[in-house]
C-alpha positions in Angstrom: -6.8 33.0 -27.4 -7.0 35.3 -24.5 -10.2 35.7 -22.7 -10.8 38.7 -20.5 -14.5 39.0 -20.2 -14.2 39.3 -16.4 -12.6 42.7 -16.9 -14.4 44.0 -20.0 -17.9 45.2 -21.0 -18.5 45.5 -24.7 -21.4 47.3 -26.3 -22.2 44.4 -28.6 -25.7 43.2 -27.6 -26.4 39.5 -27.5 -23.1 38.6 -29.1 -20.7 36.6 -26.9 -17.1 36.9 -27.9 -13.5 36.3 -26.9 -10.7 38.9 -27.3 -7.9 37.5 -29.5 -5.9 40.6 -30.4 -5.5 44.0 -29.0 -4.5 47.1 -30.8 -1.6 49.2 -29.4 -3.5 52.5 -29.1 -3.2 55.2 -26.5 -6.1 54.9 -24.2 -8.8 57.5 -23.8 -9.7 58.1 -20.2 -12.7 59.4 -18.5 -14.2 59.5 -15.1 -16.9 57.2 -13.5 -18.2 56.5 -10.1 -16.0 53.6 -9.4 -12.8 54.8 -11.0 -11.7 55.5 -14.5 -12.7 54.2 -17.9 -10.1 53.2 -20.5 -11.1 52.9 -24.2 -9.2 50.6 -26.6 -9.6 49.2 -30.1 -9.6 45.4 -30.2 -10.2 42.5 -32.6 -12.8 40.0 -31.4 -14.2 36.6 -32.4 -17.9 35.7 -32.2 -18.3 32.4 -30.4 -21.6 31.5 -32.1 -20.3 32.0 -35.7 -16.6 31.8 -35.5 -16.2 35.0 -37.5 -13.7 37.6 -36.7 -14.8 41.2 -36.7 -13.4 44.6 -35.7 -14.8 46.0 -32.6 -13.8 49.6 -32.5 -14.6 50.6 -29.0 -14.4 48.5 -25.8 -14.8 50.1 -22.4 -13.0 48.8 -19.3 -13.9 50.0 -15.9 -11.1 50.0 -13.2 -12.0 50.1 -9.5 -9.6 52.3 -7.4 -7.0 52.5 -10.2 -5.7 55.2 -12.4 -5.4 55.2 -16.2 -4.0 51.9 -17.5 -3.6 50.3 -20.9 -5.0 46.9 -21.8 -1.6 45.7 -22.8 -0.2 46.6 -19.4 -3.0 44.6 -17.8 -2.3 41.6 -20.0 1.4 41.7 -19.1 0.9 42.6 -15.5 2.2 39.8 -13.3 0.2 38.3 -10.4 0.9 39.7 -7.0 4.1 38.0 -5.6 3.2 34.7 -3.9 5.3 31.6 -3.4 4.2 28.4 -5.2 4.1 25.1 -3.5 7.2 23.1 -4.6 5.0 20.4 -6.2 2.4 22.6 -7.7 3.5 22.2 -11.3 4.4 18.6 -10.9 1.0 17.8 -9.5 -0.7 19.7 -12.3 1.4 18.1 -15.0 0.8 14.6 -13.7 -2.8 14.9 -14.8 -1.6 15.3 -18.4 1.4 13.0 -18.2 0.0 10.2 -20.3 -2.2 11.5 -23.1 -4.1 9.1 -25.3 -2.5 8.3 -28.7 -4.1 9.7 -31.8 -4.7 6.9 -34.4 -6.4 6.7 -37.8 -7.8 3.5 -39.1 -6.6 1.3 -40.6 -3.6 0.7 -38.4 -2.0 -1.8 -36.1 -0.5 -1.7 -32.7 2.0 -4.0 -30.9 2.1 -3.9 -27.1 4.7 -5.2 -24.7 4.7 -5.1 -20.9 7.8 -6.1 -19.0 8.1 -6.8 -15.3 10.9 -7.9 -13.0 10.2 -11.4 -11.7 10.6 -10.5 -8.0 10.5 -7.3 -6.0 9.4 -5.3 -9.0 8.1 -2.4 -7.0 11.6 -1.9 -5.4 13.6 -2.3 -8.6 16.1 0.1 -9.9 13.9 2.1 -12.3 16.9 3.7 -14.0 17.4 0.4 -15.7 14.0 0.7 -17.4 15.0 4.1 -18.7 18.4 2.9 -19.9 16.6 0.0 -21.8 14.3 2.5 -23.5 17.3 4.7 -24.5 19.0 1.6 -26.0 15.9 1.1 -28.2 15.8 4.8 -29.2 19.5 4.7 -30.1 18.8 1.9 -32.6 16.4 4.3 -34.4 18.4 7.5 -33.9 15.7 9.1 -31.8 16.2 11.7 -29.1 16.2 10.5 -25.4 13.5 11.4 -22.8 14.3 13.7 -19.9 16.2 12.2 -17.0 13.9 10.6 -14.5 11.0 10.5 -17.1 8.2 8.1 -16.4 6.6 8.4 -19.9 7.7 9.1 -23.4 6.3 9.4 -26.9 8.4 9.7 -30.0 9.0 8.5 -33.5 11.1 5.4 -34.1 11.6 5.0 -37.8 8.2 5.1 -39.5 6.3 4.3 -36.4 5.2 6.0 -33.2 6.4 4.7 -29.8 4.6 5.2 -26.5 6.5 4.2 -23.3 5.2 4.3 -19.8 6.8 3.3 -16.5 4.5 2.0 -13.7 5.1 0.9 -10.1 5.7 -2.8 -11.1 6.1 -2.8 -14.8 6.9 -0.8 -18.0 4.9 -0.9 -21.2 5.9 -0.3 -24.8 3.3 0.4 -27.5 4.2 0.9 -31.1 1.6 2.1 -33.6 2.0 1.1 -37.2 0.1 2.5 -40.2 -1.9 0.4 -42.5 -2.7 -3.3 -42.4 -0.8 -6.5 -43.4 -2.2 -9.2 -45.6 -1.8 -11.6 -42.7 -3.9 -10.6 -39.7 -2.0 -10.3 -36.5 1.3 -11.0 -38.2 4.0 -11.9 -35.6 6.5 -10.0 -37.7 5.0 -6.7 -36.4 6.9 -7.4 -33.2 10.2 -7.1 -35.2 10.1 -3.4 -34.3 11.7 -4.7 -31.0 15.1 -6.2 -31.9 15.8 -9.7 -30.6 19.0 -8.8 -28.8 17.3 -5.8 -27.3 14.5 -8.0 -25.9 17.1 -10.4 -24.5 18.8 -7.6 -22.6 15.5 -6.4 -21.0 15.7 -5.7 -17.2 12.6 -7.9 -16.7 10.5 -10.6 -18.3 7.4 -10.3 -20.4 4.2 -10.2 -18.4 2.0 -9.8 -21.5 2.2 -8.8 -25.2 -0.6 -8.2 -27.7 -1.2 -7.5 -31.3 -4.0 -5.1 -32.1 -5.6 -4.7 -35.5 -7.8 -1.6 -36.2 -9.9 -1.7 -39.4 -12.6 0.4 -40.9 -15.9 -1.2 -39.9 -17.4 -3.4 -42.6 -20.9 -4.9 -42.5 -21.8 -7.2 -39.6 -21.5 -10.4 -41.7 -17.9 -9.6 -42.6 -17.2 -8.7 -38.9 -18.6 -12.0 -37.8 -16.6 -13.9 -40.3 -13.4 -12.2 -39.3 -14.1 -13.0 -35.6 -14.6 -16.6 -36.5 -11.3 -16.7 -38.4 -9.2 -14.8 -35.8 -10.4 -16.0 -32.4 -11.4 -19.0 -30.4 -15.2 -18.9 -30.2 -15.4 -20.5 -26.8 -13.7 -17.6 -25.0 -14.4 -14.8 -27.5 -15.6 -11.5 -26.0 -17.0 -9.0 -28.4 -19.2 -5.9 -28.0 -20.2 -2.6 -29.5 -18.5 0.2 -27.6 -18.8 4.0 -27.2 -22.3 4.4 -28.6 -21.7 1.9 -31.4 -18.7 3.8 -32.7 -16.6 0.7 -32.8 -16.7 -3.1 -32.3 -13.9 -4.6 -30.2 -13.1 -8.3 -29.8 -10.6 -10.5 -28.1 -10.4 -14.0 -26.7 -7.6 -13.4 -24.1 -5.7 -16.4 -25.4 -2.0 -16.6 -26.2 -1.5 -17.4 -29.9 1.3 -19.7 -31.2 3.6 -16.7 -31.5 3.1 -15.8 -27.8 0.8 -12.8 -28.2 -2.8 -12.0 -27.4 -5.0 -10.7 -30.2 -7.5 -7.8 -30.2 -9.6 -6.7 -33.1 -11.2 -3.3 -33.5 -13.6 -2.3 -36.2 -14.3 1.5 -36.1 -17.0 3.4 -37.8 -15.8 5.9 -40.5 -15.6 9.4 -39.3 -14.7 8.5 -35.7 -12.2 10.8 -34.2 -8.5 9.9 -34.1 -8.3 10.3 -30.4 -11.3 8.2 -29.8 -9.6 5.4 -31.7 -6.5 5.9 -29.6 -8.6 5.7 -26.4 -10.1 2.4 -27.5 -6.7 0.9 -28.2 -5.3 2.2 -25.0 -8.2 0.7 -23.0 -7.7 -2.7 -24.5 -4.1 -2.6 -23.6 -4.8 -1.5 -20.0 -7.5 -4.2 -19.6 -5.1 -6.9 -20.6 -2.2 -5.6 -18.6 -4.0 -5.0 -15.3 -5.9 -8.2 -15.7 -2.7 -10.1 -15.9 -1.1 -8.2 -13.1 -4.0 -8.8 -10.8 -3.9 -12.6 -11.6 -0.4 -12.6 -9.9 -2.3 -12.4 -6.6 -4.3 -15.5 -7.6 -1.2 -17.5 -8.2 0.2 -16.3 -4.9 -2.9 -17.6 -3.2 -2.5 -21.0 -4.9 1.1 -21.3 -3.7 0.3 -20.5 -0.1 -3.1 -22.4 0.0 -1.7 -25.7 1.2 0.4 -24.2 4.0 -2.6 -22.1 5.1 -4.6 -25.3 5.5 -1.9 -26.9 7.6 -1.6 -23.8 9.8 -5.4 -23.8 10.2 -5.4 -27.4 11.4 -2.5 -26.8 13.8 -4.4 -23.8 15.2 -7.6 -25.8 15.6 -5.7 -28.6 17.4 -4.1 -26.2 19.8 -7.3 -24.5 20.6 -9.0 -27.8 21.2 -6.2 -28.9 23.5 -6.6 -25.7 25.5 -9.9 -27.0 26.9 -8.2 -30.1 28.5 -6.3 -28.2 31.3 -3.7 -30.9 31.6 -1.0 -28.6 32.8 0.8 -28.2 29.5 -0.2 -24.7 28.8 3.4 -23.3 28.6 4.3 -25.9 25.9 1.1 -25.0 24.0 1.9 -21.3 24.3 5.2 -21.8 22.7 3.6 -23.7 19.8 0.9 -21.0 19.5 3.5 -18.3 19.4 5.3 -20.1 16.5 2.0 -20.4 14.6 1.3 -16.7 15.2 4.8 -15.7 14.0 4.3 -17.7 10.8 0.9 -16.1 10.1 2.4 -12.7 10.6 5.2 -13.6 8.2 2.7 -14.7 5.6 0.7 -11.5 6.1 3.8 -9.4 5.6 4.8 -11.3 2.5 1.4 -11.0 0.8 0.2 -7.6 2.0 1.6 -5.7 -1.0 0.5 -8.3 -3.5 -3.1 -8.5 -2.1 -3.2 -4.7 -2.0 -2.0 -4.4 -5.6 -4.4 -7.0 -6.8 -7.3 -5.1 -5.4 -6.1 -1.9 -7.1 -5.6 -3.6 -10.4 -9.0 -5.3 -10.2 -10.6 -1.9 -9.7 -8.8 -0.5 -12.7 -9.9 -3.4 -14.9 -13.5 -2.9 -13.9 -13.3 0.8 -14.5 -11.7 0.4 -17.9 -14.4 -2.1 -19.0 -17.2 0.1 -17.8 -16.0 3.2 -19.7 -16.2 1.3 -22.9 -20.1 1.5 -22.5 -20.6 -2.0 -24.0 -23.6 -3.1 -26.1 -24.1 -6.7 -27.1 -23.1 -7.8 -30.6 -25.1 -10.7 -32.2 -25.8 -12.2 -28.8 -22.1 -12.9 -28.0 -20.7 -12.4 -24.5 -19.3 -8.9 -23.7 -16.0 -8.1 -22.0 -17.9 -7.5 -18.8 -19.5 -10.9 -19.0 -16.2 -12.5 -19.7 -14.7 -10.9 -16.6 -17.7 -11.9 -14.5 -17.4 -15.6 -15.5 -13.7 -16.1 -15.7 -11.9 -13.2 -14.0 -14.1 -12.3 -11.0 -13.9 -15.8 -9.4 -10.1 -15.5 -9.3 -10.4 -12.1 -7.6 -12.9 -13.4 -5.1 -10.5 -16.2 -4.3 -7.8 -13.7 -3.6 -10.1 -11.7 -1.3 -11.2 -14.8 0.4 -7.6 -15.9 1.1 -6.8 -12.4 2.4 -9.8 -12.5 4.7 -9.0 -16.0 5.8 -5.4 -15.1 6.6 -6.5 -12.1 8.7 -9.1 -14.2 10.5 -6.5 -16.9 11.3 -4.1 -14.3 12.6 -6.8 -12.8 14.8 -7.7 -16.2 16.1 -4.1 -17.0 16.9 -3.9 -13.7 18.8 -7.0 -14.3 20.8 -5.9 -17.9 21.6 -2.5 -16.6 22.6 -4.1 -14.1 25.0 -6.4 -16.7 26.5 -3.6 -19.2 26.9 -1.2 -16.6 28.3 -3.9 -15.7 30.8 -4.3 -19.3 31.8 -0.5 -19.6 32.2 -0.4 -16.5 34.4 -3.2 -17.8 36.6 -1.4 -21.1 37.0 1.8 -19.3 37.8 -0.1 -17.1 40.4 -1.4 -20.3 42.1 2.1 -21.7 42.2 3.4 -18.5 43.6 0.7 -18.5 46.2 1.6 -22.1 47.2 5.3 -21.1 47.4 4.4 -18.1 49.6 2.4 -20.3 51.9 5.3 -22.8 52.1 7.7 -20.0 52.9 5.4 -18.8 55.7 5.3 -22.3 57.2 9.0 -22.5 57.1 9.2 -19.0 58.7 6.9 -20.2 61.5 9.0 -23.3 62.0 12.2 -21.2 62.1 10.5 -18.8 64.6 9.6 -21.7 66.9 13.1 -23.2 66.5 14.5 -19.8 67.2 12.5 -19.5 70.4 13.7 -23.0 71.4 17.2 -22.1 70.7 16.8 -18.9 72.7 15.6 -21.0 75.7 18.5 -23.2 75.4 20.8 -20.3 75.0 19.5 -18.9 78.3 20.6 -22.1 80.0 24.0 -22.1 78.3 24.7 -18.4 78.9 23.4 -18.8 82.5 25.7 -21.7 83.1 28.8 -19.7 82.1 27.5 -16.6 83.8 27.0 -18.5 87.1 30.5 -19.9 86.8 31.9 -16.4 86.3 29.9 -15.1 89.2 31.2 -17.9 91.3 34.7 -17.1 90.6 34.0 -13.6 91.8 32.1 -14.6 94.9 34.2 -17.6 96.1 36.9 -15.5 97.8 34.2 -13.6 99.7 32.5 -16.8 100.6 35.7 -18.3 102.0 36.2 -15.3 104.2 32.7 -15.6 105.4 32.8 -19.3 105.9 30.1 -20.0 103.2 30.6 -23.0 101.0 31.1 -22.8 97.3 27.9 -24.8 96.7 25.8 -22.3 98.6 27.3 -19.4 96.8 26.7 -21.1 93.4 23.1 -21.9 94.4 22.4 -18.4 95.6 23.8 -16.8 92.4 22.1 -19.1 90.0 18.5 -17.7 90.2 19.4 -14.0 89.8 21.9 -14.7 87.0 19.4 -16.8 85.1 16.8 -14.1 85.5 19.2 -11.4 84.3 20.2 -13.4 81.2 16.6 -14.1 80.3 15.7 -10.4 80.6 18.7 -9.4 78.5 17.9 -11.9 75.7 14.2 -10.8 75.8 15.3 -7.2 75.4 17.6 -8.0 72.5 14.8 -10.0 70.7 12.4 -7.1 71.1 14.9 -4.6 69.7 15.5 -6.9 66.7 11.8 -7.4 66.1 11.3 -3.6 66.1 13.9 -3.1 63.4 17.0 -2.8 65.4 18.9 0.3 66.4 20.4 2.6 63.9 23.9 1.4 63.3 
């Protein structure tokens, strides 16, 4: 039905309506202050009565437009504008997984498969191929390539398939009831060889029985016959439209059981939502418990690392000069903690997300107590929530240990740097002392070198002066004695000048 009340004004006082059909009549045009008025015949429906009537005259006012027909308006495309590439995909995602439509009495079989390791990074085309193999057995058409959900008929039953980040689910809805409640043969809709070829393992499976609601005594008797009283959770849901029950125990056939007693006259989609919620509660509960098992596996090693960290931090207070060895040990502990954090970050994050979904699914049931028995919310509070708190505690503990290791490493590294600085200072002082000794030794050598150089210089000067001395009648000893003092003085001045030049950086060479 087309609604165009934003464009139309109809002279039908106090009668809201929607336009459902327009007559193809040439418009009558007239003038008005804002533009032109176009008159059409149209067929309308009264919203308050649901009756269809003929409305002969409808007036439309166009602002800044010439004469137009209503049909042209209806078919007129929107002004050209480019859509975001993901616009339709994002919009369709909200409607990708509709609730099933079920009518009591009926049954449902539920199966969730998961790859044992690295499920989030698995090849998801294998999931789709496995679905196609099942559809081929029933001669059913295949889903679109890359599909993440599918609903279709397989034989006499309806199949609902969904692909999630870590797992895939198969739900088959069967009409009517069997004489044996929760008959394992209902699972025969999944052939044995098809199950054996699954690209994963069973994470959970369930049998769901939906009956017309009898009196409370019969409901109570059925609950006693079907479930373990100690762990039974049962409640009235959705404003007492149904009674749902389950004990979250695996029966001898390997399946969980859920019973649903619905009031007569309840809508088919409401029944489907109840069944869907039960399946989601069980699936996400099981998936979130994977985080709990991971905590149990790593718990002993976390305790050992915590003790090692405490011992290292206690030893840091001694100051016995073994800081570098302790730093190496502390770095090894930090590396192991970071490795544990990397290995568990996805699982802990997924556990938190799954836990939130479980809580949300339970809350939307709007539970009311049935005959004083525990509700699903109470069951989760007593048995499920402690496991989730354990996961959160382990996550917090791991983060705290990693932070402690980092702080201890920074402190120990600072202490090592301080110790190294002191060693470097001592080394520099020792080098300065050696430099002073070398300087004094150099000065001593310079004094000795003056004597040595002067000796040879006096000898050379004597060789030059001896012939003159012989002619003058002066002895060689007198010449040597006379030349010694000036030669020594000149040598000393020359060496002094050379040292001054060297100390000032030396000449440009």
